[in-house]
C-alpha positions as CSV (number, residue, x, y, z in Angstrom):
1,M,86.6,6.7,-7.3
2,K,85.2,8.2,-4.1
3,D,85.8,11.9,-4.7
4,N,82.2,12.7,-5.4
5,I,80.7,10.5,-2.6
6,T,79.8,12.1,0.7
7,Q,80.4,9.8,3.6
8,H,77.8,9.9,6.4
9,S,78.1,8.4,9.9
10,Q,74.3,8.0,10.2
11,P,71.7,6.3,8.0
12,A,69.4,8.0,5.5
13,I,66.0,9.1,6.8
14,Y,63.0,9.4,4.6
15,P,59.7,11.0,5.7
16,W,56.2,9.8,5.0
17,T,54.7,10.5,1.6
18,E,53.1,13.8,0.8
19,K,49.6,12.2,1.1
20,V,50.4,11.0,4.6
21,L,52.2,14.2,5.8
22,L,49.2,16.3,4.8
23,S,46.6,14.0,6.2
24,P,44.4,14.8,9.2
25,A,45.7,11.7,11.0
26,F,49.4,12.9,10.7
27,K,48.4,16.4,11.9
28,V,46.8,14.9,15.0
29,G,49.9,12.7,15.6
30,L,52.2,15.7,15.2
31,A,50.1,17.8,17.4
32,K,50.3,15.3,20.2
33,R,54.1,15.1,19.9
34,L,54.3,19.0,20.0
35,V,52.1,19.1,23.1
36,E,54.1,16.4,24.8
37,I,57.4,18.4,24.6
38,N,55.5,21.4,26.1
39,R,57.6,24.1,24.7
40,S,56.9,27.5,23.3
41,A,56.8,27.9,19.5
42,L,60.2,29.5,19.5
43,D,61.7,26.7,21.7
44,T,60.0,24.1,19.5
45,A,61.6,25.7,16.4
46,M,65.0,25.6,18.2
47,W,64.5,21.9,19.1
48,L,63.6,21.3,15.4
49,C,66.8,23.1,14.3
50,G,68.9,21.1,16.8
51,Q,67.6,17.8,15.5
52,I,68.0,18.6,11.9
53,Y,71.3,20.4,12.0
54,S,73.0,17.9,14.3
55,Y,72.1,14.8,12.2
56,D,75.0,13.5,10.1
57,G,73.1,11.4,7.7
58,P,71.2,12.2,4.5
59,L,67.7,13.5,4.8
60,F,65.1,13.3,2.0
61,D,61.8,15.0,1.2
62,S,58.5,13.2,0.4
63,R,59.5,12.9,-3.3
64,G,62.7,11.0,-2.4
65,D,65.0,14.0,-3.2
66,Q,67.8,14.6,-0.9
67,I,67.4,17.8,1.2
68,K,70.4,20.1,1.2
69,V,70.8,21.0,4.9
70,A,71.9,24.6,4.7
71,E,71.9,27.1,7.5
72,D,68.7,28.6,6.2
73,L,66.8,25.3,5.8
74,I,64.3,25.9,8.6
75,D,63.7,29.5,7.5
76,R,63.0,28.3,4.0
77,A,60.6,25.6,5.3
78,F,58.6,28.2,7.1
79,G,58.5,30.3,4.0
80,Y,61.3,32.9,4.5
81,G,62.7,32.6,1.0
82,P,62.8,29.8,-1.6
83,R,61.4,26.5,-0.5
84,F,63.9,23.7,0.4
85,D,62.4,21.4,-2.2
86,G,63.0,23.8,-5.0
87,D,59.3,24.5,-5.6
88,E,59.1,28.3,-5.6
89,S,55.5,28.5,-6.7
90,Y,54.4,29.3,-3.1
91,S,57.7,30.4,-1.4
92,D,55.8,33.1,0.5
93,A,53.7,30.6,2.4
94,F,54.5,32.3,5.7
95,D,55.7,35.7,6.7
96,H,57.7,36.5,9.9
97,E,54.6,37.1,12.0
98,H,52.9,33.9,11.1
99,G,55.8,31.4,11.0
100,F,55.5,30.3,14.6
101,E,51.8,30.6,14.6
102,L,51.7,27.5,12.5
103,I,53.4,25.5,15.3
104,D,50.9,26.8,17.9
105,G,48.1,26.1,15.4
106,I,49.1,22.5,14.9
107,K,49.1,22.0,18.7
108,G,45.4,22.8,18.7
109,F,44.7,19.5,16.9
110,A,46.1,17.3,19.7
111,N,42.5,16.5,20.8
112,K,40.5,17.5,17.6
113,V,40.7,15.8,14.2
114,P,40.9,18.4,11.4
115,E,38.0,18.3,8.9
116,R,40.4,18.3,5.9
117,R,44.0,17.7,5.0
118,S,46.6,20.3,5.5
119,L,47.6,22.8,2.9
120,R,50.3,21.7,0.5
121,R,52.3,24.9,1.4
122,H,52.8,23.4,4.9
123,L,54.5,20.3,3.5
124,P,58.1,21.5,4.2
125,V,57.3,22.1,7.9
126,Y,55.5,18.7,8.3
127,T,58.5,17.0,6.5
128,L,61.0,18.6,8.8
129,F,59.0,17.7,11.9
130,D,58.6,14.1,10.7
131,L,62.4,13.9,10.1
132,A,63.2,15.5,13.4
133,Y,61.0,13.1,15.4
134,E,62.6,10.2,13.5
135,I,66.0,11.5,14.4
136,S,65.0,11.8,18.0
137,G,63.9,8.2,18.1
138,N,60.4,9.2,18.9
139,P,58.5,9.1,15.5
140,V,55.1,10.7,15.0
141,K,52.5,8.0,15.5
142,F,49.0,8.3,14.1
């Protein structure tokens, strides 16, 4: 019986693993992509929303759990409320003033390799950017 099965017109997309998403190499690759699109942090966030919300296929997190694409998904990824992956241990990762500063901060690594891996609390943002670039057909390379 198909009553409980959601039909999607596009294939499932899985991000890299947590280890990869938080690695210095991924951060450099993402930074280069963000610099390439040459948008403000707000416009970059709007692009991210457009990619994620317009996709009609299932999206997964780095643990393999399906992400519920709700209207507040991007807000939750940036720390405005419970995390999208259900882990509320650090749901206050960002406040309103610092949410977009992360985007600008990442851009600074386009030509400079970070000395250490990214903080785990940034994982939702890196996951969504990885998924968005996969959706756009221009995946993050590193």
